[in-house]
C-alpha positions as CSV (number, residue, x, y, z in Angstrom):
1,M,0.0,0.0,0.0
2,L,2.8,2.4,0.9
3,T,4.6,1.5,-2.4
4,L,1.4,2.3,-4.4
5,R,1.1,5.6,-2.7
6,Y,4.7,6.5,-3.6
7,I,4.1,5.5,-7.2
8,C,1.0,7.7,-7.4
9,L,2.9,10.6,-5.8
10,A,5.7,10.2,-8.4
11,L,3.3,10.1,-11.3
12,A,1.5,13.3,-10.0
13,T,4.8,15.1,-9.7
14,M,5.8,14.1,-13.2
15,L,2.4,15.3,-14.6
16,V,2.8,18.6,-12.8
17,S,6.3,19.0,-14.2
18,L,5.2,18.2,-17.7
19,L,2.3,20.8,-17.4
20,A,4.8,23.4,-16.1
21,I,7.2,22.7,-19.0
22,S,4.3,22.9,-21.6
23,T,3.1,26.2,-20.0
24,S,6.6,27.6,-20.0
25,A,7.1,26.6,-23.7
26,Q,3.8,28.4,-24.7
27,A,4.5,31.5,-22.6
28,V,4.8,34.7,-24.5
29,I,5.4,37.2,-21.7
30,P,9.0,37.0,-20.5
31,D,9.9,36.4,-16.9
32,S,11.9,39.6,-16.7
33,F,13.1,42.5,-18.9
34,A,15.2,45.6,-18.3
35,G,15.1,45.0,-14.5
36,W,11.4,44.3,-14.3
37,S,10.3,41.0,-12.8
38,C,7.0,39.1,-13.5
39,N,5.1,38.2,-10.4
40,G,3.3,35.2,-11.9
41,R,1.7,35.0,-15.3
42,S,-1.8,33.8,-16.0
43,A,-4.4,33.4,-18.7
44,F,-7.2,36.0,-18.7
45,D,-10.7,36.4,-20.1
46,P,-10.7,39.8,-22.0
47,A,-14.5,40.0,-21.6
48,R,-14.1,40.5,-17.8
49,P,-12.0,43.4,-16.4
50,S,-9.0,42.2,-14.4
51,E,-7.0,44.0,-11.8
52,I,-4.4,44.8,-14.3
53,A,-6.8,46.3,-16.8
54,S,-9.0,48.1,-14.3
55,Q,-6.9,51.3,-14.4
56,T,-8.4,52.6,-17.6
57,A,-10.9,51.7,-20.3
58,S,-13.5,49.0,-20.2
59,S,-13.0,45.4,-21.4
60,V,-13.5,44.0,-24.9
61,G,-16.6,42.0,-25.6
62,N,-16.5,38.3,-26.5
63,D,-18.4,39.0,-29.8
64,V,-15.8,41.5,-30.9
65,L,-12.9,39.2,-30.0
66,A,-14.6,36.4,-31.9
67,E,-14.8,38.5,-35.0
68,Y,-11.1,39.4,-34.9
69,G,-10.1,35.8,-34.2
70,F,-9.0,35.8,-30.6
71,V,-7.0,32.6,-29.6
72,A,-5.6,33.1,-26.2
73,G,-4.7,35.8,-23.6
74,E,-1.8,36.1,-21.2
75,Q,-1.1,38.6,-18.5
76,C,1.4,39.5,-15.8
77,E,2.1,42.3,-13.3
78,Y,5.8,43.4,-13.4
79,T,7.5,45.2,-10.6
80,R,10.8,47.0,-10.2
81,G,11.1,48.3,-6.7
82,P,7.9,50.3,-6.0
83,E,7.1,50.7,-9.7
84,K,4.4,48.5,-11.3
85,L,3.5,47.6,-14.9
86,G,0.4,45.6,-16.0
87,V,0.9,43.7,-19.3
88,Q,-1.6,41.8,-21.3
89,V,-0.9,39.9,-24.6
90,Y,-3.7,39.1,-27.0
91,R,-2.8,36.2,-29.3
92,M,-4.9,36.4,-32.5
93,K,-5.5,34.0,-35.4
94,D,-3.6,36.1,-37.9
95,P,-2.0,39.5,-38.2
96,S,-5.1,41.0,-39.8
97,G,-7.2,40.2,-36.8
98,A,-4.5,41.6,-34.5
99,Y,-4.4,44.8,-36.5
100,G,-8.2,45.0,-36.3
101,L,-8.2,44.6,-32.5
102,Y,-5.4,47.2,-32.3
103,S,-7.5,49.7,-34.3
104,Y,-10.5,48.9,-32.1
105,M,-8.7,49.3,-28.7
106,R,-6.8,52.4,-29.8
107,T,-8.5,55.5,-28.5
108,A,-8.3,59.1,-29.5
109,D,-6.2,60.0,-26.5
110,L,-3.4,57.6,-27.4
111,P,-0.9,59.3,-29.8
112,H,1.2,57.3,-32.2
113,G,4.2,55.6,-30.6
114,T,7.6,54.2,-31.7
115,L,7.4,50.8,-30.0
116,T,6.5,49.2,-33.4
117,D,5.3,50.3,-36.8
118,H,1.8,50.2,-35.4
119,S,1.8,51.3,-31.8
120,A,0.3,53.9,-29.5
121,L,1.8,55.4,-26.3
122,G,0.1,57.5,-23.8
123,P,0.8,58.5,-20.1
124,L,-1.2,55.6,-18.7
125,R,-1.5,53.1,-21.5
126,A,0.4,51.7,-24.5
127,L,-0.5,49.4,-27.4
128,A,2.0,47.6,-29.6
129,L,1.2,45.4,-32.5
130,D,3.7,42.8,-33.7
131,G,2.5,40.1,-36.1
132,N,-0.5,38.2,-34.6
133,L,0.3,39.5,-31.0
134,L,-1.1,42.7,-29.5
135,L,0.4,44.1,-26.2
136,D,-1.7,46.1,-23.9
137,I,0.5,47.8,-21.3
138,R,-0.8,49.8,-18.3
139,G,1.2,51.9,-15.9
140,N,2.2,55.4,-14.9
141,E,4.5,57.8,-16.8
142,L,4.9,55.2,-19.7
143,P,6.6,57.6,-22.1
144,R,9.4,58.0,-19.6
145,R,9.8,54.2,-19.7
146,E,9.8,53.9,-23.5
147,K,13.2,52.2,-23.6
148,D,12.1,49.5,-21.1
149,L,8.9,49.0,-23.2
150,K,10.9,48.4,-26.3
151,A,12.9,45.7,-24.5
152,L,9.5,44.0,-23.6
153,V,8.3,44.3,-27.2
154,A,11.6,42.8,-28.4
155,A,11.2,39.8,-26.1
156,V,7.5,39.2,-27.1
157,K,8.4,39.6,-30.8
158,L,10.2,36.2,-30.7
159,H,6.8,34.5,-30.4
160,A,4.9,36.5,-33.0
161,E,3.7,35.1,-36.3
162,E,4.5,37.6,-39.0
163,G,2.2,38.1,-42.1
164,P,0.7,40.7,-44.3
165,L,-1.5,43.4,-42.8
166,P,-4.7,44.6,-44.4
167,S,-4.3,47.0,-47.4
168,L,-7.8,48.5,-47.1
169,P,-6.7,51.2,-44.6
170,D,-4.4,52.6,-47.3
171,E,-7.4,53.2,-49.5
172,M,-9.0,55.7,-47.1
173,P,-8.7,59.4,-48.3
174,P,-6.5,61.3,-45.9
175,E,-8.0,64.7,-46.4
176,G,-10.2,65.7,-43.5
177,M,-9.8,62.5,-41.6
178,V,-10.1,62.8,-37.8
179,D,-6.9,61.5,-36.2
180,R,-7.0,58.0,-34.8
181,S,-10.6,57.5,-35.8
182,D,-10.0,54.8,-38.4
183,H,-11.0,51.2,-37.5
184,Y,-10.6,47.9,-39.3
185,L,-13.8,45.9,-39.1
186,L,-14.4,42.2,-39.6
187,G,-17.9,41.6,-38.2
188,P,-21.3,43.2,-37.6
189,A,-20.8,43.6,-33.8
190,T,-17.8,45.8,-34.3
191,L,-19.4,47.6,-37.2
192,Y,-22.5,48.6,-35.2
193,Q,-20.4,50.5,-32.6
194,F,-19.1,52.8,-35.4
195,V,-21.9,52.8,-37.9
196,P,-25.2,52.0,-36.0
197,V,-27.4,51.2,-39.0
198,A,-28.4,47.6,-38.1
199,T,-27.1,44.8,-35.8
200,S,-27.4,42.2,-38.6
201,D,-24.7,41.3,-41.1
202,W,-26.0,43.8,-43.6
203,L,-22.6,44.3,-45.2
204,G,-21.9,40.7,-45.9
205,F,-18.9,39.8,-43.7
206,S,-20.0,36.2,-43.9
207,Q,-19.4,36.5,-47.7
208,G,-15.8,37.5,-47.3
209,A,-16.2,41.3,-47.0
210,E,-13.8,43.4,-44.9
211,A,-14.4,47.1,-44.0
212,E,-12.6,50.2,-42.8
213,S,-14.4,53.1,-41.1
214,A,-13.2,56.6,-40.2
215,R,-14.7,60.0,-39.3
216,Y,-14.2,63.1,-41.4
217,R,-14.9,66.7,-40.7
218,K,-17.2,68.2,-43.3
219,E,-18.8,71.7,-43.1
220,G,-18.6,72.0,-39.4
221,H,-19.7,68.5,-38.4
222,E,-18.4,64.9,-38.7
223,V,-19.5,62.2,-41.1
224,T,-18.4,58.6,-41.2
225,L,-16.9,57.0,-44.3
226,L,-17.3,53.2,-44.5
227,L,-15.1,51.5,-47.1
228,V,-16.0,47.9,-47.9
229,D,-14.0,45.5,-50.0
230,F,-15.6,42.4,-51.5
231,P,-14.0,39.4,-53.2
232,T,-15.4,40.2,-56.7
233,P,-17.1,43.2,-58.4
234,Q,-20.2,41.1,-58.9
235,T,-20.5,40.6,-55.1
236,A,-20.2,44.3,-54.5
237,A,-22.8,45.2,-57.1
238,K,-25.2,42.6,-55.7
239,K,-24.7,43.9,-52.1
240,L,-25.4,47.5,-53.2
241,A,-28.6,46.4,-54.9
242,E,-29.7,44.6,-51.7
243,M,-29.0,47.7,-49.6
244,Q,-31.0,49.9,-51.8
245,K,-34.1,47.7,-51.2
246,V,-33.7,47.7,-47.4
247,F,-32.1,51.0,-46.4
248,H,-32.4,54.6,-47.4
249,V,-29.5,54.5,-49.9
250,N,-29.1,57.4,-52.4
251,G,-32.8,58.2,-52.0
252,S,-34.0,54.7,-53.0
253,N,-36.1,54.2,-49.9
254,P,-37.6,57.6,-48.7
255,D,-38.3,56.4,-45.1
256,P,-38.2,59.4,-42.8
257,N,-37.2,57.2,-39.9
258,A,-34.3,55.6,-41.7
259,P,-30.9,57.3,-41.6
260,P,-29.8,58.3,-45.0
261,L,-26.9,56.5,-46.6
262,F,-24.9,57.6,-49.6
263,A,-23.1,54.9,-51.5
264,K,-20.8,54.5,-54.5
265,R,-19.3,51.3,-56.0
266,S,-15.9,51.2,-57.7
267,M,-14.9,47.8,-58.8
268,T,-14.7,45.6,-55.7
269,L,-15.0,48.6,-53.3
270,L,-18.2,49.9,-51.9
271,A,-17.9,53.4,-50.3
272,I,-20.7,54.4,-47.9
273,V,-21.1,57.8,-46.2
274,Y,-23.1,57.8,-43.0
275,G,-24.2,61.1,-41.3
276,A,-24.1,63.4,-44.3
277,R,-26.9,66.0,-44.6
278,S,-27.1,66.1,-48.4
279,Q,-26.0,64.3,-51.5
280,A,-23.6,67.0,-52.4
281,E,-21.9,66.8,-49.0
282,A,-21.5,63.0,-49.4
283,D,-20.3,63.3,-53.0
284,A,-17.4,65.5,-51.9
285,L,-16.1,62.6,-49.9
286,L,-17.1,59.8,-52.2
287,K,-15.3,61.3,-55.2
288,Q,-12.0,60.9,-53.3
289,V,-12.4,57.1,-53.1
290,E,-10.8,55.1,-55.9
291,S,-10.8,51.4,-56.4
292,G,-7.8,49.6,-55.1
293,A,-8.0,47.0,-57.9
294,E,-5.3,47.6,-60.5
295,I,-4.8,45.5,-63.6
296,T,-1.2,45.4,-64.8
297,W,0.6,43.5,-67.6
298,N,4.3,43.0,-67.1
299,E,4.8,40.2,-69.6
300,P,7.0,41.0,-72.6
301,T,5.1,42.0,-75.7
302,F,5.7,41.1,-79.4
303,Q,4.6,43.2,-82.3
304,F,4.5,41.5,-85.7
305,K,5.5,43.7,-88.7
306,E,5.2,42.2,-92.2
307,P,8.4,42.8,-94.3
308,P,8.1,44.3,-97.8
309,I,7.7,41.9,-100.8
310,T,11.2,42.7,-102.1
311,A,12.7,41.6,-98.8
312,M,10.6,38.4,-98.8
313,I,11.8,37.5,-102.4
314,A,15.4,38.2,-101.6
315,G,15.2,36.2,-98.5
316,T,13.6,33.2,-100.3
317,I,16.4,33.3,-103.0
318,I,19.2,33.5,-100.4
319,G,17.6,30.8,-98.3
320,A,17.3,28.4,-101.3
321,G,20.9,29.2,-102.4
322,I,22.2,28.4,-98.9
323,I,20.3,25.1,-98.9
324,C,21.6,24.1,-102.4
325,M,25.2,25.1,-101.4
326,F,24.9,23.0,-98.2
327,A,23.6,20.0,-100.3
328,I,26.5,20.3,-102.8
329,I,29.2,20.6,-100.1
330,S,27.7,17.7,-98.1
331,G,27.5,15.5,-101.2
332,I,31.1,16.2,-102.3
333,A,32.3,15.6,-98.7
334,F,30.5,12.4,-98.4
335,G,31.5,11.1,-101.8
336,G,35.2,12.0,-101.2
337,F,35.1,10.3,-97.9
338,R,33.8,7.1,-99.5
339,L,36.5,7.2,-102.2
340,V,39.3,7.6,-99.7
341,V,38.0,4.8,-97.5
342,K,37.5,2.5,-100.5
343,R,41.0,3.2,-101.8
344,Y,42.8,2.5,-98.6
345,F,40.4,-0.1,-97.2
346,P,39.1,-1.9,-100.3
347,D,36.3,-4.4,-99.9
348,K,36.3,-3.8,-96.1
349,V,34.0,-0.9,-95.3
350,F,31.9,0.2,-98.3
351,D,30.6,-2.0,-101.2
352,R,31.9,-5.3,-99.9
353,S,31.7,-7.9,-102.6
354,S,30.2,-10.4,-100.2
355,H,27.2,-8.1,-99.5
356,L,26.8,-6.2,-102.8
357,Q,24.1,-7.6,-105.2
358,V,23.2,-6.4,-108.6
359,L,19.8,-6.9,-110.2
360,Q,20.1,-8.4,-113.7
361,L,17.6,-8.2,-116.4
362,G,19.1,-11.1,-118.4
363,L,19.4,-9.1,-121.7
364,G,23.0,-10.2,-122.3
365,S,24.8,-13.6,-122.3
366,K,27.6,-12.5,-119.9
367,P,26.7,-12.4,-116.3
368,I,27.4,-9.2,-114.4
369,N,29.7,-9.4,-111.4
370,S,29.8,-6.7,-108.7
371,E,33.5,-6.8,-108.8
372,D,33.5,-5.4,-112.3
373,F,32.3,-2.0,-111.0
374,Y,35.3,-1.4,-108.7
375,G,38.1,-3.4,-110.5
376,L,38.2,-6.0,-107.8
377,E,39.6,-9.4,-108.6
378,R,37.8,-12.2,-107.1
379,P,39.8,-15.2,-105.9
380,P,39.7,-18.2,-108.2
381,R,37.1,-20.7,-107.4
382,K,38.3,-24.1,-106.4
């Protein structure tokens, strides 16, 4: 009984060790950086505010995280003497989802930072995007600790999965855009928070659509531009026709209770203005939107030009002369080669008497021998 207890205890110890090794291998947040020490990492549920995240903004909803492809979350509180830093890492399915979550969590009071190409750094909060990972850092006087934060980002970067970021934000017209008001959208829950038209999937995210929204200042007030990219031009045209039947788009459904929408399609892009007071005001923004689809041809081209008739005749004569000259030279060379071989190696290589046969018509009384053609003397018959 005592032996069995020891065996169970040993197996439990091994299992705990294996779990610790697996957890350590999957850990993204480092144990320490630049003199900061982690006081125990743990997984977190972003839908519920934690002690680390309770200093500032509210949490992110589960529906929003699901649209952006949330996989796992990890958090840790770092200390260095009396100083404290709260760090959360969002692991997303791909870099596009991580960029979308970054644009969603970035607020207007967070200016652009230099931690990564896409980062924001404020006095109490910092965001840093790297591949499919998004760092959310909370603390005090963060700009003064920028060098330490870059060391943290460099340690987390080792676990990031790099990939292309969305190109749709580059299609947004920069003139009149409100700073840090652009958001990359991948689902109806996130869309409704910026363009509250309907809670359903009225843009077609389930059909492969992706969207980018931003606010613009026009004539003393703000309007929202929504740029939607579809897989094909046919899908974009069909979606615009569906919207015109349901919503008040370009005056198609004069419902006084429906908010007016102004839309324009350009190839696979569908530009929608929300909040404009007139068609002219919306057109001033819509005309700045161009399709991002470009057709290029970088293969080498060939232009056929027919030569004049005189050049064709001269070419034919020259070509025939070259062929005849080649035939004459080849014939003389081959005939001379045969004569040389037959002279120095008679009856051994070419026209051997034992293999040469002559067809006879029988018109004369004297039989024809093959040796008569080459002056060969046959050995006398016994």
